[in-house]
C-alpha positions as CSV (number, residue, x, y, z in Angstrom):
1,P,-5.9,-8.0,13.4
2,S,-9.1,-6.1,13.9
3,V,-7.8,-2.6,13.8
4,D,-10.3,0.1,12.7
5,P,-9.2,1.2,9.2
6,A,-10.1,4.8,10.2
7,R,-7.3,4.5,12.8
8,I,-4.8,3.5,10.1
9,T,-5.9,6.5,8.0
10,R,-5.4,8.9,10.9
11,A,-2.0,7.4,11.8
12,L,-0.6,7.4,8.3
13,G,-2.2,10.7,7.1
14,L,-3.1,9.0,3.8
15,E,-6.5,8.4,2.2
16,P,-7.3,4.8,1.5
17,G,-8.7,3.4,-1.7
18,H,-10.1,0.2,-0.3
19,V,-10.8,-0.7,3.3
20,W,-12.7,-3.2,5.4
21,R,-12.7,-4.2,9.0
22,S,-12.5,-7.6,10.6
23,G,-15.9,-9.0,11.2
24,E,-17.7,-6.9,8.6
25,P,-19.8,-8.8,6.0
26,R,-18.0,-9.4,2.8
27,A,-19.1,-7.7,-0.4
28,G,-18.2,-8.1,-4.1
29,P,-16.8,-5.3,-6.3
30,S,-20.3,-4.2,-7.2
31,G,-21.4,-4.1,-3.6
32,D,-23.4,-7.3,-3.7
33,A,-23.3,-9.4,-0.5
34,L,-21.0,-12.4,-0.4
35,A,-21.0,-15.2,2.1
36,G,-19.1,-14.8,5.4
37,S,-17.3,-11.9,7.0
38,H,-13.8,-10.5,6.8
39,R,-11.3,-12.4,9.0
40,E,-9.0,-9.4,9.3
41,S,-8.9,-5.7,8.6
42,Y,-7.5,-4.4,5.3
43,W,-6.3,-1.0,4.2
44,I,-4.7,0.1,0.9
45,C,-4.0,3.4,-0.9
46,E,-2.4,4.6,-4.1
47,I,0.5,7.0,-3.6
48,A,0.4,8.2,-7.1
49,P,-2.2,8.3,-9.8
50,R,-2.1,5.6,-12.5
51,P,-0.8,6.8,-15.8
52,K,-3.4,7.7,-18.4
53,F,-1.1,7.5,-21.5
54,V,2.4,6.3,-22.5
55,G,5.2,8.3,-20.9
56,E,3.0,10.2,-18.5
57,R,4.9,9.1,-15.4
58,E,8.5,8.0,-15.7
59,G,9.7,7.7,-12.2
60,V,8.4,7.1,-8.7
61,D,11.3,8.6,-6.7
62,E,9.3,11.7,-5.6
63,D,6.2,9.6,-4.7
64,L,8.3,7.1,-2.7
65,S,10.1,9.9,-0.9
66,R,6.8,11.4,0.2
67,L,5.5,8.0,1.3
68,M,8.7,7.2,3.3
69,D,8.3,10.5,5.2
70,K,4.8,9.5,6.1
71,L,5.9,6.0,7.2
72,R,8.8,7.4,9.2
73,A,6.5,9.7,11.1
74,S,4.2,6.7,11.8
75,V,6.8,4.2,12.9
76,D,5.3,3.8,16.4
77,F,1.9,3.0,15.0
78,I,3.3,0.6,12.4
79,Q,5.4,-1.3,14.9
80,D,2.4,-1.5,17.3
81,L,0.3,-2.9,14.4
82,Q,3.0,-5.6,13.8
83,R,3.3,-6.4,17.5
84,T,-0.5,-7.1,17.6
85,G,-0.3,-9.5,14.6
86,G,-0.7,-7.1,11.7
87,S,1.5,-7.1,8.6
88,T,2.7,-4.2,6.5
89,E,3.6,-4.3,2.9
90,L,4.7,-1.7,0.3
91,L,3.4,-2.8,-3.0
92,V,4.8,-1.0,-6.0
93,T,3.0,-1.8,-9.2
94,V,4.8,-0.9,-12.5
95,F,2.9,-0.7,-15.7
96,A,5.7,-1.5,-18.3
97,H,5.8,-1.1,-22.0
98,G,9.1,-3.1,-22.2
99,D,12.3,-3.2,-20.2
100,F,12.5,-1.0,-17.2
101,R,14.8,-0.5,-14.2
102,M,13.7,0.4,-10.7
103,E,16.2,1.3,-8.0
104,L,15.6,1.8,-4.3
105,S,18.3,3.7,-2.5
106,P,20.0,2.1,0.5
107,N,18.2,4.5,2.8
108,V,14.8,3.5,1.6
109,S,15.7,-0.2,1.7
110,S,17.2,0.1,5.1
111,L,14.2,2.1,6.5
112,L,11.7,-0.5,5.2
113,G,13.7,-3.3,6.8
114,R,14.0,-1.5,10.1
115,M,10.3,-0.9,10.1
116,G,9.5,-4.5,9.2
117,I,7.7,-3.5,6.0
118,S,7.8,-6.0,3.2
119,L,8.4,-4.7,-0.4
120,S,6.6,-6.3,-3.3
121,I,7.1,-5.2,-6.9
122,E,4.3,-6.1,-9.3
123,V,5.0,-5.7,-13.0
124,K,2.0,-5.5,-15.4
125,S,1.6,-4.8,-19.0
126,A,0.9,-1.1,-19.7
127,H,-2.3,-2.2,-21.4
128,Q,-3.7,-3.1,-18.0
129,A,-3.3,0.5,-16.6
């Protein structure tokens, strides 16, 4: 949809890292103009800083808990966004040095499902952090 990203920011109470609005001209990472315009609005934020060194951040429980509180408080906005053709996704990126385990509590899983929020887990090498 063509929702104003500033409206998403206000509704969620989170600061985005990257945004664009439907119809705005496209630009590359360095800001140079690209052909065409964005077909839909886009909004993304990081809920925790990326680790700077090995072992700096072990778990994401506290960060997810804070995020879930924000999402729970914004359920009406999220559902309205979905009713108007928008999609919502929680992307968890894990920078792994080897084997790892991530567990979502039944409460978190259930809340995401009730809110219609997709969960994606992306695993990257710690060298990409």
